[in-house]
Every structure is written in C-alpha cells, then in structure tokens.
C-alpha positions as CSV (number, residue, x, y, z in Angstrom):
1,M,-47.2,32.9,63.8
2,G,-48.4,36.4,62.9
3,K,-48.6,37.8,59.4
4,K,-45.9,40.3,60.2
5,T,-43.5,37.6,61.2
6,L,-44.3,35.6,58.1
7,Y,-43.6,38.6,55.8
8,V,-40.2,39.0,57.4
9,I,-39.3,35.4,56.8
10,L,-40.4,35.6,53.2
11,I,-38.3,38.7,52.6
12,I,-35.3,37.0,54.2
13,L,-35.7,34.0,52.0
14,L,-35.9,36.1,48.9
15,F,-32.7,37.9,49.7
16,V,-30.7,34.8,50.9
17,P,-29.3,34.0,47.4
18,S,-28.1,37.6,47.0
19,F,-26.5,37.5,50.4
20,I,-24.7,34.3,49.4
21,A,-23.6,35.7,46.1
22,V,-22.3,38.9,47.7
23,G,-20.6,36.8,50.4
24,Y,-18.9,34.6,47.8
25,Y,-17.9,37.5,45.7
26,S,-16.4,39.3,48.7
27,S,-14.6,36.2,49.8
28,S,-13.4,35.4,46.2
29,K,-12.1,39.0,46.0
30,K,-10.2,38.7,49.2
31,E,-8.8,35.2,48.8
32,P,-5.9,35.3,48.9
33,A,-5.8,39.0,49.7
34,N,-2.5,39.0,51.5
35,A,0.7,38.1,49.6
36,K,2.3,37.0,52.9
37,A,-0.3,34.2,53.1
38,V,0.9,32.7,49.8
39,S,3.6,30.1,50.1
40,R,3.9,29.1,46.4
41,L,3.0,30.4,43.0
42,K,3.0,28.2,39.9
43,I,2.5,29.6,36.3
44,E,1.9,27.2,33.4
45,D,1.8,28.9,30.0
46,P,-0.4,27.6,27.1
47,H,2.6,25.9,25.5
48,G,3.6,23.8,28.5
49,A,6.3,26.0,30.1
50,V,6.2,26.0,33.9
51,W,7.6,28.5,36.4
52,E,7.4,28.1,40.2
53,F,8.0,30.7,42.9
54,S,8.2,30.1,46.6
55,S,7.9,32.5,49.5
56,D,11.0,30.8,51.0
57,D,13.0,31.8,48.0
58,E,15.2,34.8,48.9
59,K,15.3,36.0,45.3
60,D,13.5,39.2,44.6
61,T,11.9,37.6,41.5
62,S,9.8,35.2,43.6
63,K,8.5,38.0,45.9
64,K,7.8,40.2,42.9
65,M,5.8,37.6,41.1
66,I,3.8,36.5,44.2
67,D,3.0,40.1,45.0
68,L,2.0,40.8,41.4
69,F,-0.5,37.8,41.1
70,V,-2.1,38.5,44.5
71,A,-2.5,42.1,43.5
72,M,-3.9,41.2,40.1
73,K,-6.6,39.1,41.7
74,K,-7.3,41.6,44.4
75,N,-7.7,44.5,42.0
76,A,-9.7,42.7,39.3
77,E,-13.3,43.7,38.7
78,S,-16.1,41.2,38.3
79,V,-17.7,41.0,34.8
80,A,-20.6,39.0,33.4
81,A,-18.5,36.9,31.0
82,L,-15.4,36.6,28.9
83,P,-15.4,38.6,25.6
84,S,-16.5,36.4,22.7
85,S,-13.0,36.9,21.2
86,L,-11.5,35.0,24.1
87,E,-13.9,32.1,24.4
88,G,-12.0,28.9,23.7
89,S,-8.6,30.7,23.5
90,E,-5.4,29.7,25.2
91,F,-4.8,30.7,28.8
92,F,-2.2,30.6,31.6
93,R,-3.0,28.2,34.4
94,V,-2.0,29.9,37.7
95,T,-2.0,28.1,41.1
96,L,-1.7,30.0,44.4
97,N,-0.9,28.0,47.5
98,S,-1.4,29.2,51.0
99,Y,-0.3,27.1,53.9
100,E,-3.8,25.6,54.1
101,T,-5.5,26.1,50.7
102,E,-4.9,26.0,47.0
103,S,-6.6,28.2,44.5
104,V,-6.4,27.6,40.7
105,Y,-7.2,30.3,38.1
106,K,-7.2,30.7,34.3
107,Y,-5.5,33.9,33.2
108,Y,-6.4,35.1,29.7
109,F,-3.7,37.4,28.5
110,T,-3.4,39.1,25.1
111,S,-0.7,41.6,23.9
112,D,-3.2,44.3,24.8
113,P,-3.1,44.9,28.6
114,N,-6.7,46.3,28.4
115,E,-7.9,42.9,27.4
116,A,-6.8,40.6,30.2
117,Y,-9.2,38.4,32.3
118,I,-9.3,35.8,35.1
119,E,-11.6,32.9,35.5
120,D,-11.7,31.2,38.9
121,S,-12.5,27.6,39.7
122,A,-16.2,28.3,40.0
123,G,-16.4,29.9,36.6
124,Y,-16.6,33.6,37.8
125,I,-14.9,36.1,35.4
126,F,-12.9,39.1,36.5
127,K,-11.3,41.8,34.3
128,L,-7.7,42.7,35.2
129,K,-6.5,46.3,35.7
130,S,-4.5,47.3,32.7
131,N,-1.5,48.4,34.7
132,D,-1.4,45.0,36.5
133,A,-1.7,43.1,33.1
134,A,1.0,45.4,31.6
135,E,3.4,44.5,34.4
136,F,3.1,40.8,33.7
137,L,3.3,41.3,29.9
138,S,6.7,43.0,30.4
139,T,8.1,39.9,32.1
140,E,9.9,37.0,30.4
141,Y,7.0,34.7,31.5
142,A,4.6,36.3,29.0
143,I,6.6,35.4,25.9
144,S,4.0,33.0,24.6
145,V,1.6,35.9,24.2
146,Y,3.8,37.3,21.5
147,N,4.2,35.8,18.0
148,A,8.0,36.1,17.9
149,N,8.6,33.7,20.7
150,H,11.0,31.4,18.9
151,I,14.1,31.4,16.7
152,P,13.5,30.4,13.1
153,E,15.0,27.0,12.1
154,L,17.0,26.5,9.0
155,V,15.6,23.8,6.7
156,I,17.8,21.8,4.3
157,S,16.7,18.6,2.6
158,G,13.7,18.3,4.9
159,I,15.8,18.5,8.0
160,N,15.4,21.3,10.5
161,V,18.6,22.7,11.9
162,S,18.6,24.6,15.2
163,P,21.0,27.6,15.7
164,A,24.4,27.2,17.3
165,E,24.4,30.8,18.4
166,A,21.6,33.4,18.5
167,T,20.7,36.8,19.8
168,W,16.9,37.4,19.7
169,Y,14.8,40.5,20.5
170,Y,11.1,40.6,20.2
171,T,8.6,43.4,20.5
172,I,6.3,43.5,23.6
173,Y,3.0,45.3,24.1
174,D,4.4,48.8,24.4
175,G,6.6,48.5,21.2
176,S,9.9,48.1,23.1
177,Y,12.3,45.2,22.4
178,K,12.8,42.5,25.0
179,K,15.7,40.0,24.8
180,L,14.9,36.4,24.6
181,D,16.7,33.8,26.7
182,T,18.2,31.8,23.8
183,A,20.1,29.3,25.9
184,P,17.4,26.5,25.7
185,L,17.0,27.1,21.9
186,V,20.5,26.7,20.7
187,T,22.5,23.5,20.2
188,D,26.1,22.2,20.0
189,T,25.0,19.4,17.8
190,V,26.2,19.7,14.1
191,P,23.7,17.5,12.1
192,T,24.6,15.8,8.8
193,C,22.2,16.5,6.0
194,S,22.1,14.3,2.9
195,V,21.8,16.5,-0.2
196,R,21.5,15.4,-3.8
197,G,23.6,17.6,-6.1
198,G,23.4,21.3,-5.2
199,F,21.4,22.3,-2.2
200,S,19.0,25.0,-1.4
201,I,18.4,26.5,2.0
202,S,15.2,27.8,3.4
203,F,14.0,29.0,6.9
204,T,10.8,28.7,8.8
205,D,10.9,32.5,8.7
206,E,13.1,33.8,5.9
207,P,15.9,36.2,7.0
208,D,16.7,39.6,5.5
209,Y,20.4,38.7,5.1
210,L,22.2,35.4,4.9
211,W,25.9,34.8,4.6
212,L,27.1,31.3,3.7
213,T,30.5,29.7,4.2
214,I,31.2,26.3,2.7
215,T,34.5,24.4,3.3
216,D,35.8,21.1,2.0
217,G,38.3,20.2,4.8
218,D,40.7,23.2,4.8
219,T,39.6,24.3,1.4
220,E,37.1,27.2,1.1
221,V,34.5,26.4,-1.5
222,Y,32.2,29.4,-1.0
223,N,32.2,32.5,1.2
224,N,29.6,35.0,0.2
225,I,26.0,36.2,0.5
226,Y,23.7,33.3,-0.2
227,N,22.1,33.2,-3.5
228,E,20.7,29.9,-4.8
229,E,21.9,30.7,-8.3
230,N,25.6,31.4,-7.4
231,V,26.2,28.7,-4.8
232,P,28.3,26.0,-6.4
233,S,26.4,22.8,-7.3
234,L,28.7,20.5,-5.3
235,D,28.0,17.7,-7.7
236,G,30.8,15.5,-6.5
237,A,30.0,13.1,-3.7
238,G,31.5,14.2,-0.3
239,K,31.0,16.1,2.9
240,Y,31.1,19.8,3.3
241,N,31.1,22.0,6.4
242,V,28.5,24.8,6.1
243,T,28.0,27.8,8.3
244,A,25.0,30.1,7.7
245,Q,24.8,33.5,9.4
246,A,21.3,34.9,9.3
247,T,19.9,38.3,10.3
248,W,16.4,39.6,10.7
249,Y,15.9,43.3,10.9
250,S,13.0,44.5,8.8
251,E,10.9,47.3,10.3
252,D,7.6,45.5,9.6
253,T,8.5,42.5,11.8
254,D,8.0,42.3,15.6
255,Y,11.6,41.0,16.1
256,N,15.2,41.9,15.5
257,C,17.8,39.2,15.7
258,S,20.7,37.2,14.3
259,A,21.6,33.5,14.4
260,T,24.4,31.2,13.3
261,Y,23.6,27.7,12.0
262,K,26.2,24.9,11.4
263,F,25.7,21.6,9.6
264,I,27.5,19.1,7.4
265,A,26.2,18.7,3.9
266,E,26.7,15.2,2.6
267,I,26.5,15.4,-1.1
268,I,25.2,12.2,-2.8
269,E,24.6,11.6,-6.4
270,P,21.0,12.3,-7.6
271,A,18.8,9.4,-8.4
272,S,18.9,8.1,-12.0
273,F,16.8,5.6,-13.9
274,Y,17.3,3.4,-16.9
275,I,14.9,1.3,-19.0
276,G,17.3,-1.0,-20.7
277,Q,15.5,-1.1,-24.1
278,T,14.1,1.5,-26.5
279,S,11.1,-0.3,-27.9
280,V,8.6,-3.0,-27.0
281,E,5.5,-4.6,-28.5
282,N,2.2,-4.0,-26.7
283,G,1.1,-6.9,-24.4
284,K,4.6,-7.3,-22.9
285,F,6.3,-5.5,-20.0
286,V,9.6,-3.7,-19.4
287,V,11.8,-3.2,-16.3
288,I,12.9,0.2,-15.1
289,S,15.9,0.2,-12.8
290,G,17.1,3.1,-10.6
291,K,20.0,3.9,-8.3
292,N,20.7,6.3,-5.4
293,V,17.1,5.8,-4.1
294,T,16.7,5.4,-0.4
295,D,12.9,5.5,-0.3
296,P,11.2,3.9,-3.3
297,S,7.7,5.0,-2.1
298,Q,8.7,8.6,-2.8
299,I,9.3,8.0,-6.6
300,K,6.8,9.8,-8.8
301,F,5.9,8.4,-12.2
302,E,4.2,10.2,-15.1
303,S,3.6,9.0,-18.7
304,N,2.8,11.1,-21.8
305,P,0.6,9.9,-23.3
306,S,-0.8,7.9,-20.3
307,I,-0.2,4.2,-20.1
308,N,-3.0,4.0,-17.5
309,Y,-0.7,2.5,-14.9
310,T,1.5,3.7,-12.1
311,P,4.5,1.4,-11.4
312,T,5.6,0.4,-8.0
313,F,9.3,0.3,-7.3
314,F,11.0,-2.3,-5.2
315,A,14.5,-2.3,-3.6
316,E,17.0,-5.0,-4.4
317,G,20.6,-4.5,-3.3
318,D,21.8,-1.0,-4.4
319,Y,19.0,-0.6,-6.9
320,V,15.3,-0.2,-7.2
321,Y,13.2,-1.9,-9.9
322,A,9.7,-1.6,-11.3
323,L,7.9,-3.8,-13.8
324,V,5.9,-1.7,-16.3
325,P,3.2,-3.5,-18.2
326,I,2.4,-2.3,-21.7
327,S,-1.2,-3.3,-22.1
328,Y,-2.4,-4.9,-25.3
329,E,-4.8,-2.0,-25.5
330,L,-2.0,0.5,-26.1
331,A,-0.7,1.5,-29.5
332,E,-3.1,-0.9,-31.2
333,D,-3.0,0.8,-34.7
334,K,0.4,2.5,-34.9
335,D,3.8,3.1,-33.3
336,V,3.5,5.4,-30.2
337,T,6.4,6.9,-28.3
338,Y,5.7,7.2,-24.6
339,E,7.7,9.7,-22.4
340,F,8.2,8.4,-18.9
341,T,9.1,11.2,-16.4
342,I,10.4,9.8,-13.1
343,T,10.9,12.3,-10.2
344,Y,12.7,11.7,-6.9
345,E,13.6,14.3,-4.3
346,G,12.9,17.1,-6.7
347,V,15.1,15.7,-9.5
348,S,13.3,14.6,-12.7
349,Q,14.4,12.4,-15.6
350,T,12.6,11.5,-18.8
351,I,13.1,8.3,-20.7
352,S,11.4,7.3,-23.9
353,L,9.9,4.0,-25.0
354,L,8.6,3.2,-28.4
355,V,5.6,0.9,-28.3
356,T,4.7,-1.0,-31.5
357,P,1.4,-2.7,-32.2
358,Y,1.1,-6.5,-32.2
359,V,-1.6,-8.0,-34.4
360,Y,-3.7,-10.3,-32.2
361,K,-5.8,-12.9,-33.9
362,S,-9.4,-13.7,-33.2
363,S,-10.8,-17.1,-32.0
364,T,-14.1,-18.7,-31.2
365,L,-15.0,-20.9,-28.2
366,N,-17.7,-23.5,-28.1
367,I,-19.0,-22.9,-24.5
368,S,-22.5,-24.2,-23.9
369,S,-25.2,-21.7,-23.1
370,A,-25.9,-23.6,-19.9
371,V,-22.3,-23.2,-18.7
372,E,-22.3,-19.6,-19.6
373,K,-25.6,-18.9,-17.8
374,A,-24.4,-20.6,-14.7
375,T,-20.9,-19.1,-14.6
376,Y,-20.9,-15.8,-16.6
377,T,-23.8,-13.6,-15.5
378,E,-23.3,-9.9,-15.1
379,E,-23.4,-10.3,-11.3
380,L,-20.9,-13.2,-11.2
381,R,-18.6,-11.4,-13.7
382,A,-18.6,-8.2,-11.5
383,E,-17.8,-10.3,-8.4
384,A,-15.0,-12.1,-10.2
385,E,-13.5,-8.9,-11.5
386,K,-13.5,-7.4,-7.9
387,L,-11.9,-10.6,-6.5
388,F,-9.3,-10.7,-9.2
389,R,-8.3,-7.1,-8.6
390,E,-8.0,-7.8,-4.9
391,I,-5.8,-10.8,-5.6
392,A,-3.7,-8.8,-8.0
393,Y,-2.9,-6.2,-5.4
394,T,-2.3,-8.7,-2.6
395,N,1.5,-8.1,-2.7
396,V,3.0,-10.6,-0.4
397,A,6.4,-11.0,-2.0
398,T,8.0,-7.5,-2.1
399,G,11.3,-9.1,-3.0
400,R,11.9,-10.8,-6.4
401,M,11.5,-14.5,-6.3
402,F,11.4,-15.2,-10.1
403,S,14.6,-15.8,-12.1
404,G,15.7,-17.2,-15.4
405,T,13.3,-18.4,-18.0
406,F,9.6,-19.2,-17.3
407,L,8.4,-22.8,-17.7
408,E,7.0,-23.5,-21.2
409,D,5.9,-27.1,-20.5
410,V,3.2,-26.0,-18.0
411,V,1.3,-29.3,-18.4
412,G,4.2,-31.6,-19.3
413,K,6.5,-32.1,-22.2
414,G,5.2,-30.8,-25.5
415,S,2.8,-28.2,-23.9
416,T,3.0,-25.9,-26.8
417,D,1.5,-28.6,-29.0
418,K,-1.6,-28.5,-26.8
419,L,-2.1,-24.7,-27.0
420,G,-5.6,-23.4,-27.5
421,P,-6.4,-19.7,-27.8
422,G,-3.4,-17.6,-27.0
423,F,-2.7,-14.3,-25.2
424,G,-4.5,-11.1,-26.3
425,R,-6.9,-12.7,-28.8
426,M,-10.4,-11.5,-29.2
427,I,-12.6,-14.5,-28.2
428,T,-16.1,-14.9,-29.4
429,V,-18.4,-17.5,-27.6
430,T,-20.3,-19.2,-30.4
431,S,-23.4,-20.0,-28.4
432,S,-24.1,-16.4,-27.3
433,G,-21.8,-14.1,-29.3
434,T,-20.1,-12.9,-26.0
435,K,-16.7,-11.3,-26.8
436,F,-13.8,-10.7,-24.5
437,R,-10.0,-10.3,-24.7
438,H,-8.0,-13.4,-23.7
439,T,-5.7,-12.7,-20.8
440,G,-3.5,-15.8,-21.0
441,C,-2.9,-19.0,-22.9
442,D,-5.1,-22.2,-22.9
443,Y,-3.9,-25.8,-22.9
444,N,-6.2,-28.5,-24.2
445,V,-5.4,-31.5,-22.1
446,P,-7.4,-34.3,-20.4
447,V,-8.9,-33.6,-17.0
448,G,-6.4,-34.6,-14.3
449,T,-3.3,-33.5,-16.1
450,P,-0.7,-32.1,-13.7
451,V,-0.2,-28.3,-13.9
452,Y,3.2,-26.8,-12.9
453,A,4.3,-23.4,-11.6
454,V,6.0,-21.3,-14.3
455,N,8.6,-19.9,-11.8
456,K,9.4,-19.6,-8.1
457,G,6.9,-17.8,-6.0
458,I,4.5,-17.9,-3.0
459,V,0.8,-19.0,-3.3
460,I,-1.5,-16.1,-2.4
461,F,-4.8,-17.6,-3.5
462,S,-6.1,-21.2,-3.7
463,D,-9.9,-21.4,-3.9
464,Y,-13.0,-21.7,-6.0
465,N,-14.6,-19.0,-8.1
466,E,-17.7,-19.3,-10.3
467,V,-16.0,-17.7,-13.3
468,A,-12.4,-19.0,-12.9
469,G,-13.4,-22.4,-11.3
470,W,-10.7,-23.8,-9.1
471,L,-8.0,-21.2,-9.1
472,V,-4.4,-20.9,-7.9
473,V,-2.5,-17.6,-8.0
474,V,1.3,-17.4,-7.4
475,D,3.1,-14.2,-6.5
476,H,6.6,-14.1,-8.0
477,G,7.5,-10.7,-6.5
478,W,7.5,-7.1,-7.7
479,G,3.8,-7.4,-8.5
480,L,4.3,-10.3,-11.0
481,K,1.7,-13.0,-10.7
482,S,0.8,-16.2,-12.4
483,W,-2.8,-17.5,-12.6
484,Y,-3.9,-21.1,-13.1
485,A,-7.7,-21.4,-13.7
486,H,-10.4,-24.0,-14.4
487,L,-8.5,-26.7,-12.4
488,S,-10.2,-29.9,-11.3
489,E,-8.1,-29.9,-8.1
490,N,-5.8,-27.5,-6.3
491,K,-2.6,-29.0,-5.0
492,V,-1.3,-26.1,-3.0
493,K,-2.5,-23.8,-0.2
494,V,-2.0,-20.1,0.6
495,G,1.5,-19.5,2.0
496,D,3.1,-22.4,0.2
497,V,6.4,-21.5,-1.6
498,V,6.7,-23.2,-4.9
499,E,9.7,-23.7,-7.2
500,K,9.6,-23.6,-11.0
501,G,8.1,-26.9,-12.1
502,D,6.3,-27.7,-8.8
503,E,2.8,-29.1,-9.2
504,V,0.1,-26.5,-8.3
505,G,-3.0,-28.4,-9.4
506,L,-4.7,-30.7,-11.9
507,S,-6.3,-29.5,-15.2
508,G,-10.1,-29.5,-15.4
509,S,-13.1,-27.7,-16.9
510,T,-14.5,-25.8,-13.9
511,G,-16.0,-22.3,-14.2
512,F,-16.6,-20.5,-17.4
513,T,-14.9,-22.8,-20.0
514,Y,-15.3,-25.7,-22.3
515,K,-14.2,-29.3,-21.6
516,N,-10.6,-30.3,-20.9
517,R,-9.0,-27.0,-20.6
518,I,-6.4,-25.2,-18.4
519,H,-5.9,-21.4,-18.5
520,V,-2.5,-20.0,-17.5
521,A,-2.0,-16.2,-17.3
522,L,0.7,-13.8,-16.2
523,S,0.0,-10.3,-14.9
524,V,1.9,-7.3,-13.4
525,F,-0.5,-6.5,-10.6
526,D,-3.8,-6.3,-12.5
527,V,-2.5,-5.8,-16.0
528,P,-2.3,-9.1,-18.1
529,V,0.9,-9.6,-20.0
530,C,2.2,-12.1,-22.5
531,I,4.3,-15.0,-21.1
532,Y,5.6,-16.3,-24.4
533,P,8.9,-14.2,-24.6
534,Y,10.0,-15.5,-21.2
535,W,9.8,-19.1,-22.3
536,D,13.1,-18.6,-24.3
537,D,14.7,-15.6,-22.6
538,P,14.7,-14.5,-18.9
539,V,13.2,-11.2,-17.9
540,K,15.8,-8.7,-18.5
541,I,16.8,-6.9,-15.2
542,P,18.8,-4.0,-16.5
543,E,21.8,-2.8,-14.5
544,M,22.4,0.9,-14.6
545,G,23.9,1.9,-17.9
546,S,23.8,-1.6,-19.3
C-alpha cells in the first residue's frame, strides 16, 4: 500500500465520527419530518394529565396538534445543553408514533416562549422557535406551565371543600386571559363539616370578595359579606346549610374568577374539662375529665408554674380522662396554685389546682455495705433507672382496669402493722450515708409471705433486676402502675391479667434492700404517687360538672 493511499485512509478515519454525528443530526432533524407519517401523538404534562391525538380522528384539534409538534421538532435548532435554570425542572413527555417507529421527547416549556427546549431519547438538546412554543402555550394543554392552574379550595375545620360552580380565567404568556375548563374541578357533593362553636373560613388562596349565606332549615341566619367578627357564633348544636360565593379580581394576580361553595356546618359543643377538686397534697394525683373530644391525642396541656409532666388522655365512653401526678417535689415549702391550660381544636380552658405541702419524715435503713456495693453502684443504678422508665411507659392497658379501693392488706391481714419506711420519706443508708427519696411503702414480713395485687391489671414486667431484685409490674390502665420489688419468687408472667387480691409473688430480700422486706409502689407513668388514700376511698373519676 502506498503512502498516498495510507494518508487517504487516515483522513477518512479522522472524519468518520463527524460524518456520523452530522448524519445523526440530519436524521434526528428530519424524523418525523412529515406530519402525514405520524399516526398518534401523546402528551403527558408534569402533573400527570394525558392527552392523545390520532391521525384517524376527524377533529381539527388532532390534526392541528400533530402538525404543531412535528413542526416544532422540525424547526428546532440544535444547542449544546439545556440552560442551567431548566436542569432538573419539570417537562412534558411527548410521544410521536409513526406506523413503524416511536419517538419519545422531553419538552421543557416555561411561560416565556423564548425559553422552550426539546431533549430527544439520545440526550441531544434543541431550542424551539419562539412562535412554535407560543402556539403551544396558548392551548389548554399548557395550563400546567401557569401558576393559576387550579381553583382555590375553601377550608373549614381542616376540611377542604371543592366548588359547586366556578368560572375561572388565567393569564397566559402574552397577558391575555384564557378560560379554564372547570368541569373536572367542581363537585355536586355537599360535605358535612363538624365545627365547634362559631366557625371561621379560609381559602388556599384568599378571595377579594366573599358573600356568605347561612340557613337553619328554612330560616335565614346570615346573609351578608363574610367577616369573622360579625358571623353569628352558632353556639347551639345543630346543622346549618352554608353557601359561600367567592370572587378573585385583583390586578396583581394572574387570574380572574368566581366560585360557589356549598357545605353543611354541623355545630358541636366545644370541648370542656373538669378537675373535680380544688386542692391536693403533693405526692398524690388528680383526675382530669373532658367531654366533646373525638381525638384525645390532639389535646394540648400547659401548666403555670410547670409540674414537669404532660398528662396523657384516654377515652372511656363519652368522656376522656387523664391522671395527673403531683410529685412530692412540688410545693415542698408552701401552698402553690397551678394553672392548667388545656387546649383542643383551638379552644382553651384554664382550671386551677391548689397544691399544699405534705411533711415527709426521714428514716434510716441498715443495708450492709456488701449488699450496697453489689446492687447499688452508679452503673447499676443508671441501668435500673433506664429500665424503670421503659417499663413506666410501656402502656399496654389503654382502657381503665382499676376500680374501687386499692388493696391495703398487700401481704395479708394486718399489713399496715408490718409497714416499714413509707412513701416520700428521705431514706439514709446507715452504712454509707447514701440518701434517696422513697417511692413506695415497705412491709417487714418473713421471706416467702404471699404478695397480692392492689387492683385489677395486666402484668407488663416479671423479671430480675440488680437493684429491684425480683420485680413484678402491673399496668392498671391510664398509665397507672403498681410495682412489687425485692421478691423471692415471681408468681405471674407478662400478659397475665390479675384481679385485686391475686397473688403476684412471694416476699424476699433480693436486690438493694435489707432482710425480709417487700417494697410496693404506685406510679402514674414514671412519677411515683402515694397509695395510702386509695386504701379507704376509690380514685375519684369526676363526671363533668360533678
């Protein structure tokens, strides 16, 4: 092979990629170049709306749209890349089908016809002619490009109400108004909205003018421009028919329209709460009851000053209830009035509770240093506190299981004669000087003495812990739990339902304790409370207004 021939081959090889690129560009520019070759056009807008056009369709719209999209592709000019402002932006997916092939394109439209682009399946970018883009932007299929592509919804009590009638015009790229097809956006359904007391109306886009008509059967209650201050409170329970006529016409918006909304306002009484007592000693708990509450989890509770606790409300029948523990650490030196503010669905109520101090005595315990070192190290104490908190918030029984008085004779007849250190005392360990607040009451009885459940509940813990020894915890519902520690043997397992007076274990001296002792405690979740009042009187569950 001669040098001349070799040079020719090299030159050809160098230019082959360019020939291929030019060939591809030319073919991509031309395919499909003839609208007659297109059998079907499919447009998918960024929000999921789909339109299809067929060459077999005799309607002028199909022919017009097929011609337009073929022309757009044919007239587009190749560019290096999308503008950075359009990278990652929404696009129209357009499919052109010929009788033998299918071509899929991404069309990037903005409200500016000078900023419109195509991306083909190979990733090549083309800029649309502005007049071609403008023609598409003036069609109803381009509505997603414009901000005002929906009718505002009316909102009442968290419920969105669609219009019953609407006329909607939005501004397109050239500043002119285009009428929106509202048929898919209106509804014949008249929803019922539960409203507590008076109601307030809002919109996803507030109107410039709102006329409100309220009727109670055939009686007109209100017929005037809507103003939250002059609309009647409608405090009485009942159903009212409401028609709202809204208009948007401000010059600084890109739409001009009117809509009519219809709904039934079912007025229900606002939630109310009652504490049932005006004062309590620290270390005890009170019960708050509430009515007209459909979702207890939405109740908000605040205390001034803080009680460092947020109650959980539970439903029972037509009411909700919460146990509120008043820690022995509150109001230790003087009477303190706590203001409880309870809010539900925007309505707040404040109730007062006077907390008076109880003078807790001090006691000493003779626990050997060996036992203390083996069971009450910093590490073991931290582990125990973590475990106890986990147990406290393991709320199995959401319904109330306890009732009546609580068992006084926890270890048999004459239990109170066997009482050791009581609730709330400051305990000092004689061997080390360790001090702690006592969370329950102790019984000094021989090892092996039967221990009984203080009330009905479900066992949520039955196992050994270094600090508590053999431990049983019973959940009585509403966060109220009883604890039986330092047992020599557990007689129940997790999941067992026990009645008041059922045997839960045998007394012992396991864990951090002295000999022949059983520790019984009561808590509301993780706050220890005194059990003594409920030996003689049941927990007062106040009915509203009682």
